[in-house]
C-alpha positions as CSV (number, residue, x, y, z in Angstrom):
1,M,123.4,102.8,90.7
2,K,127.1,102.9,89.9
3,N,128.2,106.4,90.8
4,F,127.7,108.8,93.7
5,I,129.2,112.2,92.9
6,L,129.2,115.0,95.5
7,D,130.0,118.7,95.4
8,V,132.1,119.7,98.3
9,D,131.4,123.3,99.4
10,G,127.9,123.7,100.7
11,V,127.5,119.9,101.0
12,M,130.4,118.5,102.9
13,T,131.2,122.0,104.3
14,T,129.0,124.8,105.6
15,G,129.8,126.7,102.4
16,Q,131.6,129.4,104.5
17,F,135.1,130.4,103.7
18,L,137.3,131.7,106.6
19,Y,139.7,134.4,105.4
20,S,142.7,136.1,107.0
21,E,145.0,138.7,105.4
22,K,146.8,135.7,103.9
23,G,143.7,134.6,102.0
24,K,141.5,131.5,102.4
25,V,142.6,129.6,105.5
26,Y,139.9,127.4,106.8
27,K,136.7,125.5,105.8
28,I,134.3,123.9,108.2
29,F,133.6,120.1,107.6
30,G,131.0,118.1,109.6
31,A,131.7,115.2,111.9
32,H,129.1,112.6,110.8
33,D,129.5,112.5,107.0
34,S,132.5,110.3,106.9
35,D,130.6,107.6,108.8
36,G,127.8,107.8,106.4
37,L,130.0,107.4,103.4
38,K,131.4,104.2,104.9
39,L,128.0,102.6,104.4
40,L,128.4,103.0,100.6
41,K,132.2,102.7,100.1
42,N,132.1,99.2,98.9
43,K,128.8,99.4,97.0
44,I,129.2,102.4,94.7
45,K,131.9,104.6,93.2
46,I,132.2,107.8,95.3
47,K,133.8,110.9,93.9
48,F,134.0,114.5,94.9
49,I,134.2,117.6,92.7
50,T,134.9,121.2,93.7
51,A,135.1,124.5,91.8
52,D,137.1,126.2,94.6
53,R,140.6,126.6,93.1
54,R,142.0,128.9,95.8
55,G,140.8,126.5,98.6
56,F,141.6,123.3,96.8
57,L,144.5,122.3,99.1
58,I,142.2,122.6,102.1
59,T,139.6,120.4,100.3
60,K,142.3,118.0,99.2
61,K,143.6,117.5,102.7
62,R,140.2,116.5,104.0
63,I,138.6,114.6,101.1
64,Q,141.5,112.9,99.4
65,E,144.3,112.6,102.0
66,D,142.3,112.1,105.2
67,M,139.2,110.3,103.8
68,G,140.7,108.6,100.8
69,Y,138.2,109.6,98.1
70,E,138.8,110.8,94.6
71,L,138.7,114.6,94.1
72,E,138.7,116.7,90.9
73,L,138.7,120.4,90.3
74,V,135.7,121.2,88.0
75,S,134.5,124.7,87.3
76,E,130.9,125.4,88.0
77,E,130.2,126.5,84.4
78,S,131.5,123.3,82.9
79,R,130.0,121.0,85.6
80,L,127.1,119.6,83.6
81,D,129.3,118.9,80.6
82,Y,131.9,117.2,82.8
83,M,129.2,114.9,84.3
84,K,127.8,114.0,80.9
85,R,131.3,113.2,79.5
86,N,132.5,111.1,82.4
87,F,129.4,109.3,83.8
88,N,126.2,107.7,82.6
89,L,123.7,110.0,84.3
90,N,121.1,107.2,84.3
91,E,123.3,105.3,86.7
92,T,124.5,108.3,88.7
93,I,123.4,109.9,92.0
94,F,124.5,113.5,92.5
95,M,124.5,115.7,95.5
96,G,124.8,119.5,95.3
97,D,123.5,122.7,96.7
98,G,123.8,125.6,94.2
99,I,122.3,127.0,91.1
100,H,125.0,125.4,88.9
101,D,124.1,122.0,90.5
102,A,120.5,122.3,89.6
103,P,120.8,121.1,85.9
104,I,122.8,118.0,87.1
105,I,120.2,117.2,89.7
106,K,117.5,117.4,87.1
107,E,119.3,115.1,84.6
108,C,120.8,112.5,86.9
109,A,119.0,109.4,88.0
110,F,118.7,110.6,91.6
111,G,119.4,114.1,92.8
112,I,120.0,115.1,96.4
113,T,120.4,118.4,98.2
114,P,121.0,119.4,101.8
115,Q,118.1,121.1,103.7
116,N,119.7,124.5,103.3
117,A,120.5,124.3,99.6
118,R,119.5,127.0,97.1
119,K,115.9,126.8,96.1
120,E,116.8,126.3,92.4
121,A,118.5,123.0,93.3
122,K,116.2,122.0,96.1
123,I,113.0,122.1,94.0
124,L,114.4,119.6,91.5
125,A,115.8,117.1,94.0
126,D,114.5,113.6,94.5
127,F,115.5,113.7,98.1
128,V,116.2,116.6,100.5
129,T,118.1,115.7,103.6
130,E,116.7,116.6,107.1
131,S,120.2,118.0,108.1
132,N,122.0,121.1,106.8
133,S,125.3,120.9,105.0
134,A,128.2,120.0,107.3
135,E,125.6,119.0,110.0
136,G,125.0,115.4,108.7
137,A,123.5,116.1,105.3
138,V,125.8,113.7,103.5
139,C,125.2,111.1,106.3
140,D,121.4,111.5,105.7
141,A,121.9,111.0,102.0
142,C,124.0,107.9,102.4
143,I,121.4,106.3,104.7
144,E,118.7,107.0,102.1
145,I,120.8,105.7,99.2
146,N,121.6,102.5,101.1
147,K,118.0,101.9,101.9
148,R,116.6,102.9,98.5
149,F,119.2,101.2,96.2
150,F,121.1,98.6,98.1
151,S,118.9,97.2,100.9
152,E,117.6,93.7,100.4
153,T,114.5,94.2,102.4
154,N,113.7,97.9,102.9
155,E,112.6,99.1,99.5
156,S,109.6,97.6,97.7
157,I,109.5,99.9,94.7
158,K,112.0,100.9,92.0
159,I,111.6,104.6,91.2
160,T,112.5,106.0,87.8
161,K,112.5,109.7,87.3
162,I,110.6,110.6,84.1
163,D,111.2,114.4,84.2
164,S,111.9,117.2,86.6
165,T,110.6,120.7,86.2
166,P,110.6,123.7,88.6
167,R,106.9,122.9,89.3
168,Y,106.8,119.1,89.7
169,I,108.8,115.9,89.5
170,F,107.2,113.0,87.5
171,E,108.2,109.4,88.3
172,K,107.4,105.8,87.4
173,W,107.2,103.2,90.2
174,E,107.7,99.5,89.6
175,Y,107.9,96.3,91.8
176,N,111.3,95.8,93.3
177,N,111.4,93.9,96.6
178,P,108.7,92.6,99.0
179,E,108.9,94.9,102.0
180,T,109.4,98.6,102.8
181,D,109.6,100.9,105.8
182,F,107.3,103.9,106.2
183,I,108.2,106.8,103.9
184,K,107.7,110.3,105.3
185,S,106.1,112.6,102.8
186,T,107.9,116.0,102.5
187,N,105.7,117.5,99.7
188,L,102.4,117.0,97.9
189,R,102.4,113.7,96.1
190,T,99.8,112.0,93.8
191,T,100.3,108.3,93.0
192,F,98.2,106.2,90.7
193,I,98.4,102.4,89.9
194,H,98.6,101.6,86.2
195,K,99.0,97.9,86.6
196,G,98.9,95.4,89.5
197,E,98.0,96.0,93.1
198,A,99.6,96.9,96.5
199,E,98.5,97.2,100.1
200,L,98.8,100.8,101.3
201,E,99.2,101.8,104.9
202,I,99.0,105.5,105.4
203,K,98.9,107.7,108.5
204,N,99.3,111.2,110.0
205,S,98.9,112.7,113.5
206,F,95.1,112.3,113.4
207,T,94.2,109.2,111.6
208,S,95.4,106.1,109.7
209,E,94.1,103.8,107.0
210,K,95.1,100.4,105.5
211,V,93.6,99.6,102.1
212,L,94.3,97.3,99.1
213,L,94.8,99.5,96.0
214,K,94.3,98.0,92.5
215,K,94.7,99.2,88.9
216,G,92.8,102.4,88.4
217,Q,93.2,103.6,92.1
218,G,95.7,105.7,93.9
219,F,96.4,108.1,96.8
220,I,97.4,111.6,97.6
221,T,99.7,112.6,100.5
222,I,100.6,116.0,102.0
223,P,103.7,116.9,103.9
224,N,104.4,115.2,107.3
225,E,102.3,112.1,106.5
226,E,103.8,108.6,106.3
227,Y,103.0,105.7,104.0
228,K,104.3,102.3,103.0
229,L,103.4,99.8,100.3
230,T,103.5,96.1,101.0
231,N,102.2,92.9,99.3
232,I,103.0,94.4,96.0
233,S,102.2,92.3,92.9
234,K,105.2,91.7,90.6
235,D,103.4,93.4,87.6
236,F,103.0,96.6,89.7
237,V,103.4,99.8,87.8
238,A,102.4,103.3,89.2
239,L,102.9,106.8,88.1
240,S,103.6,109.4,90.7
241,T,104.0,113.2,90.7
242,H,105.2,115.4,93.6
243,S,105.6,119.1,94.1
244,E,107.3,121.2,96.8
245,V,104.9,123.0,99.1
246,P,106.0,126.5,99.9
247,E,106.0,127.4,103.6
248,G,102.5,128.7,104.7
249,F,100.9,127.6,101.4
250,L,97.4,126.2,101.6
251,I,97.0,123.1,99.4
252,K,93.6,123.0,97.7
253,E,91.9,120.3,95.7
254,I,90.0,121.5,92.7
255,I,86.7,119.5,92.1
256,D,85.3,119.3,88.6
257,E,81.5,119.4,88.8
258,G,80.8,119.7,85.2
259,Y,79.3,123.2,84.7
260,T,81.3,124.5,87.6
261,K,84.4,123.7,89.7
262,T,85.1,124.3,93.4
263,E,88.2,124.5,95.5
264,M,88.5,122.7,98.8
265,P,91.4,122.7,101.3
266,L,93.3,119.4,101.2
267,T,94.4,118.9,104.9
268,T,94.9,115.2,105.0
269,F,95.7,112.2,102.7
270,K,93.1,111.0,100.2
271,I,92.4,107.6,98.7
272,I,91.5,107.8,95.0
273,K,89.1,105.0,93.9
274,N,86.9,106.5,91.2
275,P,88.6,109.4,89.3
276,K,86.6,111.9,87.3
277,R,86.1,110.8,83.7
278,V,86.2,113.5,81.0
279,S,85.0,112.6,77.5
280,K,86.9,113.7,74.4
281,P,86.1,113.3,70.6
282,W,89.2,111.2,70.2
283,G,89.0,109.2,73.5
284,G,89.0,110.3,77.0
285,E,90.8,111.2,80.2
286,L,90.8,110.3,83.9
287,W,91.4,113.3,86.1
288,I,93.2,111.5,88.9
289,S,94.2,114.6,90.9
290,W,93.6,118.3,90.3
291,T,95.3,120.5,93.0
292,N,96.6,124.0,93.0
293,L,100.1,122.7,92.7
294,H,99.9,119.8,90.2
295,V,97.6,117.6,88.1
296,L,97.8,114.0,87.2
297,K,95.7,112.6,84.4
298,Q,95.4,109.3,82.4
299,I,94.8,109.9,78.7
300,W,93.6,107.4,76.1
301,M,93.1,107.9,72.4
302,T,91.8,105.5,69.8
303,A,93.9,104.8,66.6
304,G,93.6,107.3,63.8
305,N,92.6,110.2,65.9
306,Q,94.4,113.4,66.9
307,C,94.0,116.0,69.6
308,S,93.8,119.8,68.9
309,L,96.8,121.6,67.4
310,Q,97.2,123.8,70.5
311,Y,99.4,125.8,72.9
312,H,99.2,127.0,76.4
313,I,99.7,130.5,77.8
314,N,100.7,129.4,81.3
315,K,100.4,125.6,81.6
316,L,103.4,123.3,81.7
317,E,102.8,119.6,81.0
318,T,104.7,116.3,80.7
319,N,103.3,113.3,78.9
320,Y,104.6,109.8,79.4
321,L,103.5,107.0,77.0
322,T,102.8,103.6,78.7
323,E,100.9,101.7,75.9
324,G,100.7,102.0,72.1
325,E,102.4,104.4,69.8
326,A,101.8,108.1,68.8
327,D,103.2,110.7,66.5
328,V,103.9,113.9,68.5
329,I,104.2,117.3,66.9
330,D,106.1,119.5,69.4
331,G,108.7,122.2,69.6
332,I,106.9,125.0,67.5
333,E,107.7,128.1,69.6
334,I,105.4,131.1,69.2
335,D,105.4,134.7,70.4
336,L,102.6,135.0,72.9
337,T,102.6,138.8,72.6
338,K,101.2,138.5,69.1
339,P,97.5,138.5,68.3
340,R,95.9,135.0,68.3
341,E,95.0,135.3,64.6
342,E,98.5,136.1,63.6
343,I,99.9,133.2,65.7
344,N,97.4,130.8,64.0
345,K,98.3,132.0,60.5
346,E,102.0,131.6,61.1
347,V,101.6,128.0,62.6
348,L,99.3,126.8,59.9
349,S,101.8,128.0,57.2
350,L,104.4,125.6,58.5
351,N,105.0,122.0,57.4
352,L,104.0,120.3,60.6
353,N,105.6,117.0,59.5
354,D,109.0,118.7,60.1
355,Y,108.1,118.8,63.9
356,K,106.7,115.3,64.1
357,E,108.3,112.4,66.0
358,R,107.2,108.8,66.7
359,R,106.9,108.0,70.4
360,K,106.7,104.6,71.9
361,P,106.1,103.2,75.4
362,G,108.6,104.5,77.9
363,Q,109.1,107.8,76.2
364,F,107.9,111.3,77.3
365,W,107.7,114.8,76.0
366,T,107.4,118.1,78.0
367,S,105.5,121.0,76.5
368,K,106.2,124.5,77.9
369,K,104.0,127.5,77.6
370,G,104.0,129.0,74.1
371,I,105.0,125.7,72.5
372,V,102.5,124.4,69.8
373,H,101.9,120.7,70.1
374,R,99.6,117.9,69.0
375,V,99.4,114.1,69.6
376,I,98.3,111.8,66.7
377,S,97.4,108.2,67.6
378,V,99.2,105.6,65.5
379,T,97.5,102.8,67.5
380,D,95.2,102.9,70.5
381,Y,97.4,104.4,73.2
382,I,97.5,105.2,76.9
383,A,99.6,108.0,78.4
384,Y,99.8,109.9,81.7
385,E,100.1,113.6,81.9
386,T,101.3,115.6,84.8
387,S,101.0,119.4,84.6
388,T,100.5,122.7,86.4
389,P,96.9,123.3,87.5
390,E,95.7,125.5,84.6
391,L,93.6,122.8,82.9
392,D,91.3,125.3,81.1
393,D,94.4,127.0,79.5
394,V,94.0,125.5,76.0
395,E,94.4,127.7,72.9
396,R,93.2,125.6,69.9
397,I,94.7,126.5,66.5
398,S,93.0,123.6,64.7
399,D,90.6,120.9,65.9
400,D,88.9,118.1,64.0
401,S,85.7,118.6,65.9
402,G,85.6,122.3,65.6
403,R,86.1,122.9,69.3
404,Q,86.9,126.4,70.4
405,S,89.6,127.4,72.9
406,G,89.3,126.9,76.6
407,R,87.0,124.6,78.6
408,I,84.4,122.5,76.7
409,V,81.7,122.1,79.4
410,S,79.9,119.2,77.6
411,E,83.0,117.0,78.0
412,H,82.8,117.3,81.8
413,L,79.1,116.4,82.4
414,G,79.5,112.6,82.3
415,G,81.3,110.1,84.5
416,D,81.8,110.1,88.2
417,L,83.3,112.8,90.4
418,N,86.3,112.2,92.6
419,V,85.5,110.4,95.8
């Protein structure tokens, strides 16, 4: 990482403005954040931005004159454009707290919010600090950045964000260094090994387990559990999805039993060794994790096949291609209030080639509800899909095997159940 850009108000300060009859007079800054920033000062470019024009001189006194960091006045409305023009977002860490910060947090390489940030920003963050703004949040962030990106011994995996949505964050994990500390899970996370192997140690207040995980295996963690990966092979690649768990929310695992499905409370971590297999006319899927917050699947398709031309009424999904090539039809937006027959007629009257794009390993596409899409295999390919839990929400406009919309029970009768 080359840049660490921070918003000021609500990050370095409490976000409160103290007024007198003369106007804005005081802001409250914390005592620990300057010490945290010193950990990174010689390792990464640090810069602050603020949209507070009337309080700019107060901010300038603390940030620029007292602490010695660059400061720029940037309006909230132009903030994302400013970031894109001035920094490579793939090499940038951003810390913010508000609704105008959320798009930057989504697009930058690593996004951070204080514990008391707005929910629109917090749900997209890669890291949420334990402390509130002006109470050590920036210090927390600096410690995490130092450990994750600059430590020689404390971080075993390189994490690359694939996509962030309001419902989940999708990541790729790769080998980085040989050792790691325990990581405390703050949300629901599913991780699956695509290549290589690693030793997993995982624990909570009641139990612990140590297991060697290989290609085709994985694990699920819930909030307040800890895990670490060691003895990681250099060809290690994993896909990981995590979702914020609302306060008081009961996490449930959905078990596909073929003709039926059941829901079971998920109250502790789970080791995944034999995911459910679902057959498809064009290939198949591994249903790695199906919960009431997110899903992670592996999808394979043999060359010359294509899935249904389809859309979803509620489901949101992101596909990441790991092996092979595919042509993806995507971006055909429909009006879900119209009758299905009218929607089908309108879509089939289009030249679908106008919406087709070749995708190669390392590329992804996210399909929102009401967006028609189809994947066509150029070669044998493997992709991973993370999505919201509505797996039976499939409206098929056209299908080479004549399948109807919704769940096809016969596809779910073979293979093994999750164990």
